[in-house]
C-alpha positions, 0 to 999 in steps of 0.5 A: 564513504557514503554520503548520508544526505542521500539517505535523507533525500530518499526518506520520503520515497522510502516511506511512500513505498513502504506504505504502498506495499503495506496496503497491497499486501494486507489486502492480498493476504488478510482480505482487509482492504487498506486504502489511502485517502487524498489527504494521505491517511490510511483507512481500513474498510470494515474496521472502526477508527478506534482500532486503527488508532492502535497502529504504530502509535506516536514516537513520543508515546513509546517507551524503550524497545522491548522483546516480548514473549508471545503470551505477554504481547497477546495479553497486552493486545487484549488489554488494548482491545478492551480499552478501544473507544469506537469512533465509526468507520471512514467512508471507503472510496471506490476500489482502484487497481493501479494508480490514480493519475490525478493523485499522481499529478497532485503528488508532483505539484510544486516539483518543477523538475522531478527526479526519479525518486520523486516520481517513484514517491508520487506513483506510490502515493497515487496507488490508492489500494497499494502496489508493491515496491517492485511493481512501482519501480518496474512501472517507473523504469518502463515509463522513464527508461532514461533514468532507470540507473539514477540513484543517490542524491544527484539525479537527473531532472525531468520536465514536469509536464513530461512526467505528467503526460507519460503517466496519464497516457499509460495509466490505463495500461498500468491499471490493466497490467496490475489488474491481471496480476491481482486477478491471478492472486484473487483467482487462487484465493477464490479457488481456495475459498470455494474448496473450503465451502465445498468441504463444509457442504460435504460434511453437512450432507454427511451428517444429515445422512446419518 
């Protein structure tokens, strides 16, 4: 029988992976940059804090779960949008592809003998602009091959200084590796945007020649 304590032990890591993946995919698929502050808050570049306050909500404010029809939920969102109180935008930090080694070190502060799940959590939290869960776990397995198969509640411990130094010495490689991956997706997006711009220019020239 599975030990439910293992699920609880990995809850913080799962949350960090979810948030890191969300930051990465929102930026990749929508063009909005979502970043993590040093206090753990998510900000959205170019979006007022009043809009961000609509995200998720608090559990105490939620009613029973409902299955909305499309028209109903769209109208609900419109009503929420009308009631937004604008607060202004958070100042966005510089963009960072990969991880912030200083944030990684701070995320492990207090864990004298980190385990794999704690290293995964720290890497996910230190990805300011996000990395997918696969990118995070692949990086951990590459830098810490001796704990690749560690799972569950009872995991092997590593020395804190060792976990700091390995990531610090490879942080530039992590950044370059992820920059190459993100550069591929950006180049595809640039080509698509360029194609649409050329189509619009062609249409304008065609109309002007009439």
